Every structure is written in C-alpha cells, then in structure tokens.
C-alpha positions as CSV (number, residue, x, y, z in Angstrom):
1,M,45.7,-53.0,-9.4
2,S,48.9,-54.2,-10.5
3,R,49.4,-56.4,-13.3
4,G,52.8,-57.9,-14.6
5,G,56.0,-57.7,-13.6
6,C,59.1,-59.8,-13.6
7,V,58.5,-63.3,-14.8
8,G,60.4,-66.5,-16.3
9,G,61.7,-67.3,-12.7
10,W,64.0,-64.1,-12.0
11,A,61.8,-62.9,-9.9
12,R,58.3,-62.3,-8.9
13,P,55.8,-59.9,-10.6
14,D,54.3,-56.8,-8.9
15,G,50.0,-56.9,-9.3
16,G,49.0,-57.1,-9.2
17,R,47.2,-55.4,-10.4
18,G,48.6,-58.1,-9.6
19,R,46.6,-57.8,-11.0
20,A,45.4,-59.8,-8.3
21,G,43.4,-57.2,-6.5
22,I,44.2,-53.6,-5.6
23,P,47.8,-53.7,-4.1
24,M,49.1,-56.8,-5.0
25,A,52.4,-56.0,-5.7
26,A,54.0,-56.1,-2.2
27,A,51.9,-59.0,-1.1
28,A,52.8,-61.4,-3.6
29,R,56.6,-60.4,-3.1
30,S,56.2,-61.3,0.5
31,L,55.3,-64.8,-0.5
32,A,58.0,-65.3,-3.1
33,S,59.5,-68.5,-0.7
34,L,55.8,-70.3,-0.9
35,A,54.8,-69.6,-4.4
36,M,57.8,-69.3,-6.8
37,L,55.2,-68.8,-9.9
38,A,54.5,-66.3,-12.2
39,L,51.9,-63.7,-11.5
40,V,50.5,-62.0,-14.1
41,A,46.0,-60.2,-13.9
42,G,30.5,-66.2,-13.0
43,A,28.4,-64.8,-15.4
44,P,27.1,-61.5,-15.5
45,V,23.6,-61.2,-14.1
46,Q,20.6,-59.0,-15.3
47,A,20.6,-56.9,-12.3
48,A,24.5,-55.7,-13.0
49,S,23.5,-55.1,-16.6
50,A,20.9,-52.9,-16.0
51,Q,22.7,-50.9,-13.5
52,A,25.5,-50.7,-16.0
53,A,23.1,-48.9,-18.8
54,V,22.4,-46.4,-16.6
55,P,25.9,-45.9,-14.4
56,S,25.5,-44.9,-10.7
57,P,27.6,-41.9,-9.6
58,G,30.0,-44.6,-7.7
59,M,30.3,-46.4,-11.0
60,E,30.9,-43.5,-13.0
61,L,33.8,-42.6,-10.7
62,L,35.6,-46.0,-10.9
63,Q,35.1,-45.6,-14.6
64,K,36.7,-42.2,-14.3
65,M,39.5,-43.5,-12.3
66,Q,40.4,-46.4,-14.7
67,Q,40.3,-43.4,-17.7
68,A,42.5,-40.9,-15.9
69,A,45.0,-43.9,-15.1
70,R,45.5,-44.6,-18.9
71,V,45.2,-40.9,-20.4
72,L,46.9,-38.6,-18.0
73,D,50.6,-37.9,-17.5
74,Y,51.5,-38.0,-13.9
75,A,54.2,-38.7,-11.3
76,G,55.0,-39.4,-7.8
77,V,55.7,-41.9,-5.2
78,Y,53.2,-44.3,-3.5
79,T,53.7,-46.8,-0.5
80,Y,52.3,-50.0,-0.2
81,Q,51.8,-50.7,3.7
82,Q,50.5,-54.6,5.1
83,G,51.1,-54.6,8.7
84,S,54.4,-53.9,9.5
85,T,55.5,-54.5,5.7
86,V,56.0,-50.7,3.9
87,L,57.6,-50.7,0.4
88,S,58.0,-47.8,-2.0
89,T,57.7,-47.2,-5.4
90,R,58.0,-44.4,-8.0
91,V,55.7,-44.2,-10.9
92,V,56.0,-42.0,-14.0
93,H,53.3,-42.1,-16.7
94,I,52.9,-40.1,-20.1
95,V,50.9,-40.3,-23.0
96,D,52.3,-39.3,-26.4
97,G,51.9,-39.6,-29.8
98,T,53.2,-43.3,-29.7
99,G,50.7,-44.3,-26.9
100,E,51.3,-44.8,-23.2
101,R,54.8,-44.7,-21.9
102,E,55.5,-45.8,-18.2
103,R,58.5,-46.0,-15.8
104,I,58.1,-47.7,-12.3
105,A,61.0,-48.1,-10.6
106,T,61.0,-49.9,-6.7
107,L,62.8,-48.3,-3.9
108,D,62.7,-50.8,-1.5
109,G,64.5,-54.1,-1.8
110,Q,66.1,-55.4,-4.5
111,P,66.3,-52.9,-7.3
112,R,63.8,-53.3,-10.2
113,E,62.2,-51.3,-12.9
114,Y,59.7,-51.8,-15.5
115,I,59.6,-49.8,-18.6
116,R,56.6,-50.1,-20.4
117,H,55.4,-48.8,-23.9
118,N,51.8,-49.7,-24.2
119,E,51.8,-53.7,-24.2
120,T,55.8,-54.1,-24.3
121,T,57.3,-54.4,-20.6
122,Q,60.9,-54.5,-20.0
123,C,61.9,-55.6,-16.6
124,L,65.3,-54.6,-15.6
125,L,67.1,-57.1,-13.4
126,P,70.3,-55.1,-12.4
127,D,71.9,-57.8,-10.3
128,H,71.7,-60.1,-13.2
129,K,72.3,-57.8,-15.9
130,V,69.2,-59.0,-17.4
131,V,66.2,-57.5,-19.3
132,L,63.1,-59.4,-19.2
133,V,60.6,-58.8,-21.9
134,E,56.9,-59.6,-22.0
135,R,54.4,-58.4,-24.5
136,R,50.8,-58.1,-22.9
137,E,48.4,-55.7,-21.3
138,S,49.9,-54.7,-17.7
139,D,48.1,-52.1,-16.1
140,R,49.0,-51.1,-12.7
141,F,48.1,-48.9,-9.7
142,P,46.9,-46.3,-10.1
143,A,44.8,-48.3,-12.7
144,V,41.6,-50.1,-11.0
145,L,39.4,-52.1,-12.9
146,F,39.9,-55.4,-15.0
147,D,36.8,-54.7,-17.1
148,E,34.1,-52.3,-17.8
149,G,33.3,-53.1,-14.3
150,D,29.5,-53.9,-15.4
151,R,29.2,-57.2,-12.9
152,L,30.0,-54.6,-9.8
153,P,26.8,-53.5,-8.8
154,A,25.7,-57.3,-8.4
155,H,28.5,-58.4,-6.0
156,Y,29.3,-54.8,-4.2
157,E,27.4,-51.6,-3.0
158,L,28.8,-48.9,-3.9
159,R,28.9,-45.8,-1.3
160,L,29.8,-42.7,-2.2
161,A,31.0,-39.9,0.3
162,E,29.4,-36.5,0.2
163,T,32.5,-35.4,2.1
164,P,36.0,-35.1,0.5
165,E,39.0,-36.1,2.1
166,R,42.5,-35.3,1.5
167,V,45.4,-37.3,0.6
168,A,49.1,-36.3,-0.6
169,G,48.0,-32.8,-0.2
170,R,44.9,-33.2,-2.7
171,E,41.2,-33.4,-2.1
172,C,39.6,-36.7,-3.3
173,N,36.6,-38.2,-3.4
174,D,35.9,-41.3,-1.2
175,L,34.2,-44.6,-2.2
176,T,33.7,-47.5,-0.3
177,L,32.5,-50.9,-2.1
178,V,31.2,-53.1,0.5
179,P,30.8,-57.0,-0.7
180,R,27.7,-58.6,-1.0
181,D,28.8,-62.0,0.2
182,A,31.6,-63.4,1.9
183,Q,33.7,-64.9,-1.1
184,R,35.6,-61.4,-1.7
185,Y,36.6,-58.2,0.4
186,G,35.7,-54.9,0.5
187,Y,37.7,-51.6,-0.8
188,R,37.8,-48.1,0.2
189,L,39.1,-45.5,-2.9
190,C,40.0,-42.2,-2.9
191,A,40.0,-40.3,-6.5
192,D,41.5,-36.8,-6.8
193,R,38.6,-34.2,-7.2
194,E,40.5,-32.2,-9.8
195,T,41.5,-35.7,-12.2
196,G,39.8,-38.5,-11.2
197,L,43.2,-40.3,-10.7
198,L,43.2,-43.0,-7.7
199,I,45.4,-41.7,-4.7
200,R,44.6,-44.4,-2.2
201,A,43.1,-47.6,-2.4
202,Q,42.6,-49.6,0.7
203,T,41.7,-53.3,1.1
204,I,38.9,-54.1,3.8
205,G,38.2,-57.1,5.7
206,P,36.3,-57.9,8.9
207,E,38.9,-57.0,11.0
208,G,39.4,-53.6,9.4
209,V,42.3,-52.6,6.8
210,L,44.5,-55.1,5.2
211,T,46.4,-53.6,2.8
212,Q,46.8,-50.0,1.9
213,I,48.6,-48.1,-1.4
214,V,48.8,-44.7,-1.2
215,F,50.3,-42.0,-3.3
216,N,52.8,-39.8,-1.0
217,T,53.7,-37.3,-3.6
218,L,52.2,-37.0,-6.9
219,D,52.6,-34.4,-9.7
220,V,49.6,-34.4,-12.8
221,G,50.0,-32.8,-16.0
222,K,52.7,-30.3,-17.4
223,E,55.1,-30.8,-14.2
224,V,55.8,-34.4,-15.9
225,E,58.8,-34.5,-17.6
226,S,59.6,-37.1,-20.8
227,E,63.2,-37.5,-19.1
228,A,61.9,-39.1,-15.8
229,L,61.1,-42.3,-18.1
230,S,64.8,-42.9,-18.6
231,P,65.9,-46.1,-16.8
232,T,68.4,-45.7,-14.2
233,W,71.0,-48.1,-15.6
234,N,72.6,-48.3,-19.0
235,T,71.5,-51.6,-20.4
236,K,73.8,-52.1,-23.1
237,G,75.4,-55.2,-23.1
238,W,72.6,-56.5,-20.8
239,K,71.1,-59.8,-21.6
240,V,67.7,-59.6,-22.9
241,V,65.1,-62.5,-22.7
242,E,62.0,-62.6,-24.2
243,V,59.3,-64.4,-22.0
244,P,57.3,-66.6,-23.8
245,V,53.3,-66.7,-22.9
246,N,51.4,-69.5,-24.9
247,E,47.5,-69.3,-24.7
248,V,46.1,-72.6,-23.1
249,D,42.8,-74.2,-22.6
250,L,42.5,-75.7,-19.2
251,A,39.0,-77.0,-19.8
252,S,39.9,-78.6,-22.9
253,E,42.9,-80.5,-20.9
254,G,40.6,-81.5,-18.4
255,W,40.7,-79.5,-15.5
256,R,37.2,-78.3,-14.2
257,I,37.9,-75.2,-12.1
258,P,34.5,-73.8,-10.3
259,L,35.4,-70.1,-10.0
260,P,33.0,-68.2,-7.1
261,P,30.0,-66.4,-8.0
262,G,30.9,-63.3,-10.5
263,Y,34.1,-64.3,-11.3
264,Q,35.2,-65.0,-15.2
265,P,38.1,-65.7,-17.0
266,L,40.7,-63.2,-18.0
267,T,43.7,-65.2,-19.1
268,Q,44.7,-69.0,-19.4
269,V,48.3,-69.0,-20.3
270,A,51.6,-71.2,-20.2
271,R,54.9,-70.0,-19.0
272,Q,58.5,-71.6,-19.1
273,M,60.3,-71.2,-16.2
274,K,63.7,-71.8,-15.2
275,A,65.2,-75.1,-15.1
276,G,62.6,-76.2,-17.7
277,R,59.7,-75.9,-15.5
278,Q,55.9,-75.0,-17.2
279,V,53.6,-73.5,-15.3
280,K,50.0,-72.9,-16.4
281,Q,47.9,-70.2,-15.0
282,L,44.2,-69.0,-14.8
283,V,43.5,-65.5,-13.9
284,A,40.0,-64.7,-13.1
285,S,38.3,-61.5,-12.0
286,D,34.8,-59.9,-10.6
287,G,35.9,-56.7,-12.3
288,L,37.9,-55.5,-9.3
289,S,39.3,-58.0,-7.4
290,S,41.2,-61.4,-9.1
291,I,42.3,-64.9,-8.3
292,S,45.0,-66.9,-9.8
293,V,45.0,-70.7,-10.1
294,F,48.5,-72.3,-11.0
295,I,48.9,-75.7,-12.4
296,E,52.4,-77.5,-12.5
297,A,54.1,-81.1,-12.5
298,Y,54.5,-82.8,-9.4
299,T,58.1,-83.5,-9.0
300,E,60.3,-84.9,-5.9
301,N,63.0,-82.6,-6.3
302,G,60.4,-79.5,-6.5
303,S,58.3,-80.8,-3.5
304,Q,60.5,-79.9,-0.9
305,S,60.0,-76.2,-0.9
306,K,56.3,-76.5,-1.7
307,A,54.4,-76.9,1.5
308,P,50.5,-77.9,1.0
309,G,47.8,-75.8,2.8
310,L,46.6,-72.5,3.5
311,V,48.9,-69.5,4.1
312,R,47.5,-65.8,4.6
313,K,49.5,-62.5,4.6
314,G,47.2,-59.3,5.3
315,A,44.7,-59.5,1.9
316,M,46.4,-62.0,0.6
317,S,45.7,-65.9,0.5
318,V,47.5,-68.8,-0.9
319,Y,46.2,-72.5,-0.7
320,R,48.5,-75.0,-2.1
321,K,47.8,-78.8,-2.9
322,R,48.9,-82.0,-4.3
323,M,46.3,-83.5,-7.4
324,G,47.9,-86.5,-8.5
325,A,50.9,-85.3,-10.7
326,H,50.2,-82.1,-10.4
327,W,50.6,-79.3,-8.0
328,L,47.5,-76.5,-8.0
329,T,48.2,-73.2,-6.2
330,V,45.1,-70.5,-5.9
331,L,46.1,-67.3,-4.9
332,G,44.3,-63.9,-4.5
333,E,43.4,-61.3,-2.4
334,V,40.3,-62.8,-1.4
335,P,39.2,-64.4,2.1
336,A,40.9,-67.7,2.8
337,D,37.9,-69.7,2.6
338,T,37.3,-68.5,-1.2
339,V,40.6,-69.9,-2.3
340,R,40.4,-73.1,-0.1
341,D,37.0,-73.8,-1.8
342,L,37.9,-73.2,-5.1
343,A,40.9,-75.5,-4.7
344,D,39.0,-78.2,-3.1
345,R,36.3,-78.4,-5.7
346,T,38.5,-78.2,-8.6
347,E,38.9,-81.6,-10.6
348,Y,41.0,-83.0,-13.1
349,V,39.6,-85.7,-15.5
350,P,42.8,-86.4,-18.3
351,L,41.5,-87.1,-21.7
352,A,42.4,-90.8,-21.5
353,A,39.8,-91.1,-18.4
354,R,36.8,-89.5,-20.7
C-alpha cells in the first residue's frame, strides 16, 4: 500500500504501496543487499466490469478505505511485522485548502522522513544532509487500491465478516480477499467502522499470515494538529536533489514482458541512480497487489553484488537473472512462482534483430 520513498541510490524507498502490495515498505528495505534498485508502485474481464457496475458490500468497503486514506485528517503510529522483523512508523495526514499534506517518519533503523504535498514528496536523509525531491503520485498505507479496483472480483473472492473486530481501541469491519488462483496472495483487511480508514492489513499465504501492518495508536479528525507536519530537522543548507524520472516504453525497445492474468501496467520509467547507473522499471498491478520489473545494463563490476536466482522473505519474492547484456529483476509481494515464471518468460528482441 505504500508507493514511493527515497530513491536515486541514496536509500531504498518504502511501498510499497510499495507500492508493491500492502505492507511492502519494510520488506523492500530488508532486501536492500539483494536489490539496490528504486521501487516506486491482464485486461479487465466482463465479469469484473459487470460487478463493478453494482459494487458488492466488499467492494464498497474497499473504495471507502481508499477514499478515507485520502480525505481524512489522521495521525498515529503503525507497525510492520514480518517474522521477527518489527518496524514502526509515525504518520500525519491532513487535508487543507492546498490539498493533501503528509509526514511519515520511520521510528526504527536509519532516520528517514517523507514530507508530501499532493504529488511532491521530499525524502529527508539526515545522515547525508540531503533532501530528495520526487514528483509523482505516492500513496502509502493506509491507502489500499492502485486504481478503482474493477478487476478485483475476477481474481479475488471478497468475504465481509458480520462480526466486527477491535484494533487500536477501535471497532473495525473485517474483509478477507481470497485469491482465485495461485498467482497472488490473499489479504485480510480491517476498516475502522466510524471512518472507513484501513487500520490493519495482513498478507495471507498458504502457511498463514506472511506480513502485517497495523495501527497501534490512531487519532482522526480535530485531534490532528497541523504542527505535526513539521519535519524533525532544520534542513536549511542541506543539498536538495531532484530525482529525475523519465517515461519509457519497454515494448517499443524490444522487451516482451508477459504479465500474470489480471495485472496491467501502471508506470514505465527510467531512473538515474548513483554512479551513472540507469534502471528501467515497469510497475504492474491487479488493483491490490503489484509487481515491479527492473532492467539495467550488465557490468562485470556491478555483477559481483547481484546473485542470480530466487530470494523470498515473508511475502516478498525477488527473482534475478542475467539476460545477455542486461540484469532482469522481478520483485513483488506475490508467490515465488509468479515472479520466477514472469522472469523466465520475458524476452528481449533488440531493434536491430527485427
């Protein structure tokens, strides 16, 4: 559910939405030694379109969660948990006459803060005295959807529980999304009964809960003060770096990337990293989960830190392989077979060979 974060080679972003699934942020950071890349976040079928015309109670709740994340004033601390890894983050979100304003501060590990005003995000790196500025959509938890969610009923069964649960002292409505195939994981979401805000999200695999992100404390409405949006550090004199993001068309460059059923491309961009590296990225989503495909030039020096093969940590799967003069990395909060199959079926046909 998180998208965006520190990029440009200084630090890994958070996502996730990530946006690469619901609680991607910490999972992506835990794979930093394996993929020093910049994360950001199938065609619709008739069945999904028909159900979208008259939303089910489950779809209505999903859309209410998404709207609440964007229009409400809220502040709190949420915790990401994956196995023995537990990371906490403070979030403040306020909507005023200028639009959405947000401050996200990591409470564990290296200090980082993200100051967002609509589509402009500043990532504060106090250890480098650097402010990275990126201009793009960057929803994070508690946002849940990548789009209107029209394709979801075709790929997930939505089960809305009748009995409410209680999280962070608030009653919430429990919604389970059961995957209809083995290409994606399931999710269990709990939305605050009073406001619709998502307050707990779990990623569910065959072995049970793989990751969880949950509010420990939460204030909504008038209790949220605008002063809480101010960054911790005085950034006067810090180096300000605009992160360049250029749109690309990977298909026109010769890449044939067979996305799993239900996944559609969201963005295709090229980023300049440290040491002159360029990484191209395709982000695709089924509306709830996402997959990122990274492509960069193969170099002998750079290859030493990149081990080919599969790595899985919690819900996060990463598969890397060399394709001639390129490194291909597929990453997502999806089953390992999904990223491996996508990578192995990807083809590159250079323009000169056509």
